N, C-alpha and C positions, 0 to 999 in steps of 0.2 A: 505494500500500499505505499502512496507516494502522498504528501501534505501538498497543498497549494504551495505556489510559489512565493503569491504574493499575500501579504498579512491584511487583515480584516481592517478595514478604514476606521480609525479611532472615533473620528467626529460623524459616523454615520447614525449616531444615537439620535442626535438633533435633527435628522431627516425622517425618522420614523413615526408614523402617527401613533403606533402603540405606545411609544415613551412617551408621549405628550398624554393620551387618554389616561394612562395608568397614573401620571403624575395630579392630572387633574380631578382624578377620583380622591387622590390622596389630600387635594388641598379642599374638595367639598367635603369632605367627611371630616377634617379639622375646624372649617366653618361652622357645619352644623352641631358639632360639640362644643363649640365655643358660645354659640347663641342659644344653645338650650342646655348648657351645661347645670342649672337650677332644676333639670327635672330628670337628670341622669339616665336619659336614655338612648340609645345607638339609632342610625339613621335604619338599620335594619328591624330593629324592635317597633320604631314609627311606621314603618311599611307594613309591617304586619299588623299593628292596633289600626292605622287606616283600612286595610282591606278587610279586616273582620269588620269593623264598624258598617261598611260599604254593603258587607255580605254577612250578617247574624248567621251562625251555623254553620259555617265552612268546617271542612276537616282539613287536616294539615297537610295533606296531599295537595289538595286545589289551591290552598293559601299558597303552598309552596310555589305552584305554578303561576299564583297572581303574580306573586311577587319577584319570580324569576330566582327563586333561590333552591338550593339542593334539599331533600327533605330530612336525611338526618340531622344536619345541621340546625335546620329549622325546629326541630325538635328540642334542642336545649334552648334556644332563643324563648320558645313558648314555655318552658319549664321555668325561666327566669321571671317572664311577665306573669305567671301564674303563681310564683312566691310571693312578688309583690303585691298581687292581689289587683293585677290589671285585668287578667282574663281567666275565664273558666272554661273546664271541659266538661261535657255530657257526653252520655253515651249516644250513638245513633239508635233510632228507634227501629230501625233496619238492618243494623248490620252490627253487633256486638263488640266486633273490632275496632272500629272506627269511634272516633271522639270528635263531638262538635265543638267547635271553640265562639264563644261569644264573650263580649267585653263586660265586665262589671261597671258599677257605677262610677268608681275609681277611675277604670281605665276612660270612661266617656269624659269623663272630667279633666283627666292629662290630655287627652286630644284637644279638648277645648281650650284647656290653658298653656298649650304649647304652641297653639297655632299663630299667634304673632312672633312668636323667637324662630319658628319653622320657617316663616312667609319672610322675617329679615334676613335669616340665611340665604334662600333662595336667591334675594335680590342680590346681597352681597358676593355671590357666584357669580354672576351677571353683570356687577355694576363696571367692569373694565370694559365692556362693551357699549358702543354707543346705542341708545334705546331704539334706533330701528334697525340694529344687527342684532337685536336679542330675541326676536321671533324667527329670523333665518336660522339663527344658531339651533335654538329649540328643533326647528323643522328639520336641520341637517342631522341632529343626533338621532331624533325618532326614525329617519331614512336609514341609517346607520344600523339602529338596533334593529329595526324590524327586519332590514335584508339579512341581517346576520343572527338573527336570534336562533335559528334549529343550529348554530354551530356552538352555543353553548352549552358549558357542562350541565346547567340547570334552564333550560330556554322557558321563557315567560310564556305562560298561555292567556293573557289576559283577555 
C-alpha cells in the first residue's frame, strides 16, 4: 500500500460546510444555555417538552422521531424530565409495553416561563445577520435538513 504523495491541505477545514455547521451548533447550544440558565434545561429537553405539549400522549419512539433524536438516549432525557416532575409516563391502553408521555402542570408552567428566554436566544443566534437575510437563512437551513434528513442517525419524522 502506498500513501498519497501530497499532504492533506491544513487550511481546508475553513472551506468545509460541516466545520461551520458543527461550530454553529456549539454556539447555538451555548446561547440557549446562557439565556435559559435559570431554568436548568437543555435544548433537547426543551424540544421534548415542546413536542409533548403539542401532542399529549406521545410515546417515546414517536417523540424521538418528532425531534430527530435516537430513542435510547431519549429515554434518559425523559427519565430526567420525569425526575424533575415535568413529565409523567402512563401505560398505553392498547399496548402495555408502550408508555405515553404527558406534561405535568409544572412542565406546562416551565414551558410558559422559559418562552421569553428561549425566544431571546433564537434572536441572538440570528442577530449577526441583517433582518432581510434571516428568513432566507432559515429557508436554507430547512432545505438542507429536509434534503438530508434520511441520512441522519435519527431522522426526524415531523
